[in-house]
Wavefront OBJ file of the C-alpha trace (Angstrom):
o trace
v 173.749 -192.097 56.044
v 172.584 -193.336 59.450
v 169.386 -192.324 61.209
v 171.060 -189.578 63.183
v 172.669 -188.077 60.142
v 169.363 -188.118 58.268
v 167.638 -186.389 61.201
v 170.281 -183.730 61.480
v 170.029 -183.039 57.709
v 166.239 -182.765 57.917
v 166.539 -180.305 60.761
v 169.023 -178.308 58.806
v 166.604 -178.172 55.762
v 163.685 -177.064 58.007
v 165.848 -174.276 59.508
v 166.814 -173.037 55.983
v 163.135 -173.097 54.812
v 162.077 -171.217 58.031
v 164.734 -168.580 57.464
v 163.773 -168.033 53.806
v 160.147 -167.690 54.810
v 160.976 -165.047 57.420
v 163.098 -163.096 54.900
v 160.230 -163.229 52.389
v 157.767 -161.933 54.971
v 160.115 -159.133 56.061
v 160.677 -158.162 52.383
v 156.869 -157.945 51.926
v 156.512 -155.917 55.107
v 159.142 -153.389 54.046
v 157.687 -153.214 50.552
v 154.252 -152.567 52.000
v 155.664 -149.968 54.407
v 157.449 -148.159 51.562
v 154.259 -148.193 49.463
v 152.235 -146.690 52.333
v 154.943 -144.014 52.877
v 155.104 -143.075 49.216
v 151.309 -142.602 49.189
v 151.385 -140.521 52.356
v 154.319 -138.351 51.550
v 154.406 -137.870 47.858
v 157.722 -135.985 47.567
v 159.338 -137.105 50.760
v 163.103 -137.648 50.328
v 164.589 -141.086 51.095
v 165.292 -141.434 54.862
v 167.168 -143.987 56.956
v 164.615 -145.921 58.908
v 164.122 -145.010 62.557
v 165.499 -148.306 63.687
v 168.779 -147.663 61.901
v 168.818 -144.128 63.242
v 168.452 -145.451 66.754
v 171.261 -147.883 66.102
v 173.472 -145.033 64.900
v 172.623 -143.138 68.129
v 173.621 -146.106 70.160
v 176.854 -146.421 68.250
v 177.577 -142.722 68.708
v 176.966 -142.888 72.421
v 179.008 -146.035 72.830
v 181.935 -143.807 72.011
v 181.035 -141.290 74.721
v 182.939 -142.948 77.577
v 180.543 -143.458 80.480
v 177.510 -141.913 78.822
v 174.745 -144.558 79.024
v 171.164 -145.379 80.014
v 170.505 -145.256 83.770
v 173.932 -143.831 84.488
v 172.711 -142.875 88.029
v 171.029 -146.162 88.715
v 173.421 -146.994 91.567
v 174.949 -143.603 92.562
v 171.633 -141.719 92.606
v 168.672 -143.930 91.624
v 166.081 -141.185 92.201
v 167.845 -138.673 89.992
v 165.559 -138.765 86.929
v 162.488 -138.936 89.124
v 163.520 -135.858 91.041
v 164.026 -133.932 87.781
v 160.704 -135.062 86.472
v 158.681 -134.281 89.596
v 160.353 -130.956 90.153
v 159.777 -129.777 86.587
v 156.079 -130.777 86.859
v 155.753 -128.909 90.179
v 157.338 -125.848 88.708
v 155.159 -126.064 85.595
v 152.000 -126.108 87.658
v 152.956 -122.731 89.077
v 154.581 -121.201 86.017
v 153.448 -122.141 82.515
v 156.497 -120.531 80.958
v 158.637 -123.188 82.503
v 158.398 -125.551 79.513
v 159.604 -123.187 76.759
v 162.214 -121.663 79.095
v 163.916 -125.008 79.725
v 163.571 -126.112 76.172
v 165.265 -122.960 74.912
v 167.955 -123.265 77.554
v 168.819 -126.741 76.220
v 169.275 -125.358 72.647
v 171.350 -122.438 73.694
v 173.665 -124.764 75.705
v 174.036 -127.611 73.285
v 174.424 -125.510 70.125
v 177.460 -123.743 71.648
v 180.345 -126.162 72.017
v 178.057 -129.030 73.142
v 175.794 -130.034 75.967
v 178.114 -129.093 78.812
v 176.097 -126.659 80.960
v 178.550 -123.883 79.923
v 175.511 -121.572 79.457
v 174.784 -121.759 83.168
v 178.096 -120.247 84.246
v 178.071 -116.728 85.735
v 180.838 -114.328 84.868
v 183.862 -114.810 87.084
v 187.629 -114.302 86.981
v 188.774 -115.752 83.664
v 185.160 -116.532 82.547
v 183.211 -114.277 80.155
v 179.701 -115.702 80.686
v 177.589 -116.840 77.760
v 174.669 -115.324 79.601
v 176.028 -111.905 78.701
v 176.160 -112.550 74.946
v 173.450 -110.690 72.991
v 171.466 -113.913 72.033
v 171.222 -114.986 75.679
v 170.372 -111.802 77.469
v 166.671 -112.834 77.728
v 167.258 -116.500 78.514
v 165.205 -117.772 81.365
v 165.244 -120.929 83.436
v 168.499 -120.524 85.331
v 166.641 -120.356 88.611
v 164.727 -123.485 87.636
v 167.931 -125.449 87.128
v 169.155 -124.114 90.535
v 166.047 -125.493 92.195
v 166.480 -128.904 90.621
v 170.131 -129.005 91.431
v 169.568 -128.092 95.079
v 167.109 -131.081 95.470
v 169.595 -133.399 93.814
v 172.403 -132.199 95.995
v 170.351 -133.019 99.077
v 169.624 -136.519 97.733
v 173.046 -137.377 96.442
v 175.761 -134.717 96.802
v 178.206 -134.175 93.937
v 176.793 -136.888 91.759
v 174.376 -135.407 89.157
v 175.887 -132.986 86.629
v 174.224 -129.746 85.567
v 174.538 -130.799 81.996
v 172.427 -133.874 82.656
v 169.888 -131.820 84.530
v 169.556 -129.440 81.486
v 168.793 -132.253 79.027
v 166.500 -134.167 81.340
v 164.565 -131.015 82.280
v 164.140 -130.129 78.649
v 162.749 -133.619 77.885
v 160.096 -133.084 80.628
v 159.312 -129.714 79.136
v 158.672 -131.238 75.742
v 156.259 -133.666 77.331
v 154.518 -130.937 79.151
v 154.143 -128.947 75.928
v 152.438 -131.931 74.329
v 155.553 -133.313 72.565
v 156.941 -136.895 72.562
v 159.010 -138.785 75.055
v 162.489 -139.633 73.830
v 165.185 -141.774 75.434
v 168.217 -140.105 76.844
v 171.682 -141.262 77.909
v 173.195 -139.692 81.031
v 176.683 -139.350 82.450
v 177.542 -135.922 81.027
v 180.039 -133.736 82.818
v 180.124 -129.987 83.208
v 182.396 -127.555 81.420
v 184.845 -125.380 83.389
v 184.916 -122.746 80.752
v 182.283 -120.598 78.911
v 182.105 -119.626 75.264
v 180.683 -116.112 74.977
v 182.038 -115.336 71.564
v 180.735 -118.563 70.065
v 177.361 -117.868 71.585
v 177.385 -114.346 70.102
v 178.195 -115.352 66.503
v 177.174 -118.906 65.888
v 173.687 -119.282 67.224
v 171.003 -119.286 64.492
v 169.131 -115.981 64.046
v 165.471 -115.304 63.469
v 166.297 -113.264 60.343
v 168.290 -116.096 58.689
v 167.261 -116.987 55.192
v 167.002 -120.637 54.301
v 170.523 -121.130 52.927
v 172.027 -119.572 56.086
v 169.757 -121.681 58.310
v 170.666 -124.895 56.528
v 174.386 -123.973 56.716
v 174.197 -123.229 60.408
v 172.471 -126.405 61.369
v 174.700 -128.484 59.008
v 177.731 -127.213 60.939
v 176.330 -129.045 63.931
v 175.563 -132.158 61.963
v 171.805 -131.678 61.234
v 170.353 -132.419 57.805
v 167.445 -130.526 56.363
v 164.828 -132.941 57.712
v 166.262 -132.666 61.224
v 166.376 -128.897 60.959
v 162.770 -128.656 59.967
v 161.739 -131.057 62.737
v 163.832 -129.171 65.361
v 162.222 -125.842 64.548
v 158.942 -127.465 65.612
v 160.028 -126.374 69.070
v 158.563 -123.017 68.055
v 155.202 -124.551 68.763
v 155.352 -123.264 72.334
v 156.301 -120.191 74.229
v 155.866 -116.429 73.580
v 157.692 -113.943 71.363
v 157.932 -110.172 71.494
v 156.781 -108.077 68.554
v 160.270 -106.622 68.040
v 161.505 -109.899 66.586
v 159.107 -109.757 63.658
v 158.119 -106.090 63.618
v 160.094 -105.281 60.368
v 158.228 -108.048 58.547
v 155.052 -106.153 59.275
v 156.032 -102.649 58.154
v 159.489 -102.447 56.692
v 160.701 -105.744 55.283
v 164.263 -105.527 53.972
v 164.019 -101.716 53.978
v 161.189 -101.617 51.468
v 158.770 -99.818 53.804
v 156.363 -102.625 52.791
v 155.400 -105.840 54.623
v 156.971 -109.217 53.883
v 155.049 -110.471 50.814
v 155.150 -114.011 52.198
v 152.804 -113.122 55.090
v 149.107 -114.001 54.636
v 147.128 -110.700 54.364
v 144.627 -111.525 57.086
v 147.423 -112.707 59.357
v 149.279 -109.463 58.615
v 146.269 -107.475 59.825
v 146.120 -109.549 63.051
v 149.822 -109.074 63.750
v 149.542 -105.305 63.125
v 146.719 -105.102 65.527
v 148.915 -106.717 68.192
v 152.110 -104.904 67.236
v 150.997 -101.362 66.395
v 153.451 -99.081 64.578
v 152.850 -96.326 67.107
v 154.502 -98.530 69.789
v 157.982 -97.714 68.394
v 159.886 -94.647 67.367
v 161.639 -94.335 63.995
v 164.670 -96.127 65.418
v 165.595 -99.210 63.442
v 164.752 -102.571 64.959
v 166.941 -105.507 65.502
v 166.514 -109.297 65.493
v 168.862 -111.144 67.697
v 171.141 -114.080 66.915
v 169.226 -116.946 68.446
v 166.863 -119.702 67.380
v 164.638 -118.547 70.177
v 164.881 -114.778 69.892
v 166.320 -112.399 72.457
v 167.595 -108.786 72.491
v 170.687 -108.106 70.413
v 173.343 -105.435 70.317
v 174.164 -106.259 66.656
v 173.532 -104.062 63.628
v 170.193 -102.240 63.617
v 169.955 -102.118 67.391
v 166.573 -101.837 68.953
v 165.634 -98.623 70.792
v 164.057 -100.431 73.756
v 163.266 -97.153 75.513
v 160.675 -96.208 72.949
v 159.223 -99.643 72.352
v 156.440 -101.234 74.571
v 157.170 -104.557 73.081
v 153.893 -106.594 73.308
v 154.054 -110.331 73.497
v 152.600 -112.807 70.987
v 152.013 -116.475 71.749
v 153.793 -118.818 69.428
v 150.671 -120.993 69.531
v 148.572 -117.991 68.763
v 145.612 -120.104 67.600
v 145.408 -121.693 71.029
v 147.231 -124.567 72.592
v 147.010 -127.477 70.130
v 146.568 -131.078 70.921
v 149.225 -131.975 68.422
v 152.620 -130.403 69.418
v 154.057 -129.128 66.086
v 151.060 -129.670 63.798
v 149.651 -126.199 64.126
v 153.090 -124.736 63.646
v 153.662 -126.440 60.319
v 150.138 -125.856 59.080
v 150.512 -122.181 59.849
v 153.681 -122.059 57.657
v 151.802 -123.572 54.765
v 149.233 -120.727 55.095
v 151.866 -117.964 55.233
v 151.312 -117.479 58.919
v 154.847 -118.021 60.231
v 155.664 -115.457 62.979
v 159.387 -115.366 62.296
v 161.056 -114.943 58.980
v 163.322 -117.987 59.658
v 160.203 -120.110 60.290
v 158.467 -119.013 57.109
v 161.741 -119.679 55.138
v 161.151 -123.418 55.747
v 158.605 -123.171 52.863
v 161.071 -121.563 50.524
v 163.016 -124.727 49.616
v 161.762 -127.839 47.979
v 163.099 -130.390 50.470
v 162.284 -128.292 53.554
v 158.780 -127.574 52.253
v 158.354 -131.291 51.755
v 158.954 -131.938 55.397
v 156.777 -129.033 56.508
v 153.907 -130.642 54.533
v 154.654 -134.030 55.888
v 154.681 -132.841 59.487
v 151.579 -130.715 59.053
v 149.624 -133.763 57.938
v 151.051 -136.426 60.263
v 151.677 -135.548 63.900
v 153.015 -139.058 64.668
v 155.720 -138.653 62.004
v 156.680 -135.243 63.372
v 156.817 -136.515 66.947
v 158.969 -139.434 66.042
v 161.415 -137.246 64.132
v 161.383 -134.518 66.709
v 162.184 -137.059 69.431
v 165.110 -138.471 67.403
v 166.449 -134.950 66.658
v 166.164 -133.812 70.276
v 168.116 -136.926 71.274
v 170.845 -136.036 68.778
v 170.876 -132.476 69.959
v 171.168 -133.607 73.607
v 174.239 -135.659 72.707
v 176.280 -132.934 70.900
v 179.915 -132.884 71.975
v 179.233 -134.138 75.524
v 181.966 -134.218 78.141
v 182.351 -137.536 80.082
v 184.795 -138.577 82.748
v 187.585 -137.873 83.182
v 186.871 -134.591 81.280
v 185.032 -131.755 82.933
v 183.518 -131.950 86.415
v 180.271 -132.261 88.328
v 179.589 -128.799 89.530
v 178.218 -128.458 92.966
v 176.713 -125.051 91.956
v 175.606 -124.854 88.346
v 176.573 -121.194 88.222
v 180.220 -121.612 89.052
v 183.207 -123.867 88.622
v 184.056 -125.927 91.710
l 1 2 3 4 5 6 7 8 9 10 11 12 13 14 15 16 17 18 19 20 21 22 23 24 25 26 27 28 29 30 31 32 33 34 35 36 37 38 39 40 41 42 43 44 45 46 47 48 49 50 51 52 53 54 55 56 57 58 59 60 61 62 63 64 65 66 67 68 69 70 71 72 73 74 75 76 77 78 79 80 81 82 83 84 85 86 87 88 89 90 91 92 93 94 95 96 97 98 99 100 101 102 103 104 105 106 107 108 109 110 111 112 113 114 115 116 117 118 119 120 121 122 123 124 125 126 127 128 129 130 131 132 133 134 135 136 137 138 139 140 141 142 143 144 145 146 147 148 149 150 151 152 153 154 155 156 157 158 159 160 161 162 163 164 165 166 167 168 169 170 171 172 173 174 175 176 177 178 179 180 181 182 183 184 185 186 187 188 189 190 191 192 193 194 195 196 197 198 199 200 201 202 203 204 205 206 207 208 209 210 211 212 213 214 215 216 217 218 219 220 221 222 223 224 225 226 227 228 229 230 231 232 233 234 235 236 237 238 239 240 241 242 243 244 245 246 247 248 249 250 251 252 253 254 255 256 257 258 259 260 261 262 263 264 265 266 267 268 269 270 271 272 273 274 275 276 277 278 279 280 281 282 283 284 285 286 287 288 289 290 291 292 293 294 295 296 297 298 299 300 301 302 303 304 305 306 307 308 309 310 311 312 313 314 315 316 317 318 319 320 321 322 323 324 325 326 327 328 329 330 331 332 333 334 335 336 337 338 339 340 341 342 343 344 345 346 347 348 349 350 351 352 353 354 355 356 357 358 359 360 361 362 363 364 365 366 367 368 369 370 371 372 373 374 375 376 377 378 379 380 381 382 383 384 385 386 387 388 389 390 391 392 393
């Protein structure tokens, strides 16, 4: 073997040794990480690493036509900045902006995907989702209108209402103390609305654990993702009528829900006094974020003063989500569906994990919000870019 051949062989051997060394180091790193995780989360179910999850998200979105990062980079380079600055300006004047926009995202995406169908007003041939019982108290439509107006001035007919909804929700999460998460853009807007789906397929505050898991599984969310997504209940307000029966007549027993902490029960009863309602039965509406319902056990609103309770009743926390999960472990969940997260072995595991580690929660919440924002999106040539978010072009 000549000198050149020997040199090439030596280089090859060095490359092999270097590769083996790197593999060994990576194995040790993963082993160490797994050991740390097993110590921190004793009963945590196995989970695909975040890196793989992000890869799956990339693969999913690669199938979504023109949905991609910086979709508006050339056509409307200031688009995301306009959404961000406008949401912040609105938030400075109205603190309910963040929960309103976050809830709007969920009610849009959970019903036939993130296509801005929830924004459509009733019109010929369109029965609006806004008029479905779960959506009667939805807010934030005017906020989307304001953002859309600014974008239309900057670059007419370019930015879809569906993209505005998901981008505005992300800014809302940040303002509420939650994590930043990456988003693809390039969604198109629906030309139809889905009132019946909104009425019957949104999760309800009175769902038990099995129903909750089934509902979220129908949209592709596992139990860990379901628990993390309900962390959105860390912000906003809720009216007493949506948990009133838990305080006085749980499941028709004329007794409170036994899962409620006794001191917390007293606090809630002081806020939601029994004298504030007549003997008319109360309702809880079909919605992850509650709203009035015309379903069975309809609320007699005429005789109900309906006080408001902050979801973060212990005061705004520095860790978005942590107070929510800690409260559940203490029997202090405001909604039955929230407290039900402690009723199952796997869901309780994640409640405990998120209560003890805000960084774990924020990572998972960001991933799940990204997934929610990508449900059944429309991309060109499907749908359209509405010039007015309330009506089809």
